[in-house]
Residue, then its C-alpha position, 0 to 999 in steps of 0.5 A: m221187737n214190735l209188740s202188738l196192741v193186745c200184748r201191750k194191753l195184757c201187760s198193762s192189765i197185769l201191772s195194774e192188777h199186781f202193782g197199782q195205777i202208777v206202776q201201770s202208767v209208767g210201764e204202759d208208757l215204756l211199752k208204747y214208746g220203747a226205751k226212754p229216760v225219766g224226763l221223757i216218761r214225765f213228759t208223756t205220763h204227767l206224773p211227778s219225777a219222784k213217783i216215776k222213780e219209785a215205779l221204776c225202782v219197783l219194776i227194776k227190783h222185779g226184773f221187768v225193766t232194764h236200763r242203760p246209759t246213753e247220750r241223753g241219760i239213762e234209758y229204761s226199757l220194759l221186758c214184756e215176756r217177764i211181765m207175762m211170767i207173773l201169770r205162771y207164778s202160781r205154777y212155779m210155787f206148786f212145782v216147788k211145793t211138789v219137789c221141795g215141800d211147803e216151807a220151800e213154797m213159802m220161801l219162793e213166794e217171798v222171793l217172788k213178792n220182793g223181787y230180790i231179798t237176802a236169805s236171812e230175811v226170807i227165813v225170818k219172814v217165813y218163820k213168822r208166817i208159819e207161827q201164825l198158821p193153824s197147821d201142823l208145820q212147826p217153824s224151826v230156823p235150821v229146817l228153814k235154812d236147809k229148805f233155802e239151801l235145797l232151793v239153791k241146790n235145785q237152782f230155783l234161786m240164784r244170786s242177784l248180781y248188779a249189772e251196769t248194762p243189759e249186755q253185762a246182765a246177759n253175760e252174767k253167769p248164774n251164781f249159786h254159792l251159799p254164804d255161811l249163815n249165823l243161825a244164832v243171829i237169825s234167832t235173835r232177829l226173830e226176838g227183835g234183836n239185831g246183828d249180821p247173820g253173815d249174808n249182808k247185801i247178798y241178795w237172791k232172786v228167782n232163776f226163771d230160766r230153770f222154771t221155764q226148762d222144768l215146765r218145758d220138760q213137763i210138757i214133753i213128759s205128759a205128752m208121752r204119757n198121753r201117747l203111750d203110758e206112765n212107763a214111757s213118760e218115766l223113761m222120757r223123764q230119765l232121758l231128759f235127766l241124762m240129756y242135761l248131763r251132756t248137753a246145753s239146756w236149750a240145745d235143739t237136740s241132745n248129744p248121743i245118750p248110750l243105752t248102757e246109761i239109760k239102763e243104769a238110770v232106769r235100774k235106780i228107779d222103782y219101775p220094774s215093768l219099764s226095766q223089763h221091757l226097756d228095749q220095747y219102750l225105746r223102740l216105741i218112742e223112737e218109732d212114734t210119729s211125735q219124733f221126740l227120740k231118735r236112734v243115732g248110733d249102734s255102738g254100746g248097744g245103741q245111742y239115742s238123741v232127744n230132739m227138742k226142736e222136733a218135739f215142739n214142732q209136732l206138739a205145735w201141729t197137734t195144738l193147732e189141729n185141736i184149735v181148728m177142730e174146736r173152732f170149725g169142726s172135725k171136717a175142717a180139722r181133716i182138711f187141715r191135716l190133709v194140707r199139712d201132709r201134702k204140703y202143697i195141694e189144689q182145691e180139687r185134690i182136697q175134695q177128692l182126698a178128704m172124702i167130704p162133699a165138694k161144696e162143703a169142702k170148698h166152703l171149709t177150705y175157704t173159711l180156713l183160708q179166710e181165718n189164716y189157718l191156710q195160705m194160698q200160693e199162685i203158680k203160673k204155668g206157661g205153655v206154647a207161646a200162643a196158648p194162654v197162661k194156666t194158673f194153679f192155686l195151691f193151698h199150704i200152711d205157713l206154720n210160723l205164721v199160724v203159730r204167731m196168730e194163735v199166740e196173739h189169740c192167746y194174748h187176747a183171751l188172757y186180756n179178756t179173762l183178766q178184764r172180766r175177773e176185774y169187772e166181777i170183783s169191782s161190781n160185787k165189791r160191797m158184798i165181797d167186803k161184807q163177807i170178809r168183815m163177817q169172816t174176820l169178826t167170826s174168827n175173832l169171836k171164836e178165839h175169845g170163846a163166843p157162844e154159838e148163838q152169837l156166831a149164828e147171828i153174825a152168819e145171818m147178817m148176809t141174806p139168802s139172796e146175797k149168799l146165792q149171788l156171792e156163791k155165783v160170783q165166786n164160782t165165776i172167778k174160780k172158772l176164770g182162774v182155771c181158764e187163765l191157766q189153760i190159756d197160758d198152757t197153750l201160750f207157753l207151748l206155742s212160745m216154746y215152739l217159737r223159741y226153737h224155730 
């Protein structure tokens, strides 16, 4: 897979922010030149072998690099998509917090920070973190063990098994078998003792495929909420659960789901209005232009199939229409929709059907063509031998091409956002460091019962203009963080479209 320059720059920027300069240099080298052994990495990066090996260890531990033996030694190659998943870590943690609670969120954070880790180590680290927090959470080894088991039961975590080659890793079946943990030994470790808690060399890593599925499902559910209402979104959630029982996770369409099973699933949840009007809701979703659901049979009161491929096709179109609307206005979006509906259309027909003045319609159509949102096809129609050949120019949309272009735009926007945030932090580093020192000093003095006058004196160490400037910087960084999440939302949706098409 050939990576674009902006994609490489984005991955390099993410590695620099999270792992530092040396890991970034090795990662950037693998991104630029592809798979290569340590000797060639040393030749292009001019780094010592020891540093390169350390960087590769970090990258392998986090699942960013794969390796395979070749004639010229072990070659290492970088997985760009995995590096970009770092941008979604906060979303994964929030999802786990919602499903499994605060302790489970801390556990996931520890696994994400370490790449892979044993269950007993996670429990010890999270126990110590909770102890230091001034919160209502009380650390307890049995509770933390139950939370870890809940993460594995929900398949958020899986065993990290060693594979010699990428092919073996691809064929590796997820293992969710939990070892018997000795809680007494874990408690002893917390007090500084030693002993085997029963999971020596049994490591766990994050099951990213499961998180990708959950984010994908959330898009479908929230799209149905926006199109219809809360009841329709809950029905969609139940349909997705039923889909998983009989269909592979990444199948284009689900196997038929009988109406009797849908009724049974809805009866178990507390949605009386949905239970009462289930048939009408199924008909509404089925007849909706989004085409998420299709009736595929009449036996047993009816059978329905969830069409994931078509769902993301429709969502990609909607996203592109919104982008065209934001960039070029509502009239350009109307032309884009018209070309989409007609598939192939001439300039004159666009002017007639879009109900926009001819000059403006022509200008907008050629703007969209110039920006690659529309494509043009030349068709020559031959008449009588003596007559000249007539040429038609038809406008159409190559959805795959436009989606790939927008994915590149997302990479560019994310890279610019990361660079801007880095600039804001580095140019105001002195002031940010000063605030951190003041906060540390204040909290230490509070612990030792310092008087209010002394605390007020420390608060006055920062001038009003500095406070104002710091507030402005913090607001900018916060906005950039929100912006990063919103861009990644669009990138994820378009990536899902490409995965199905």
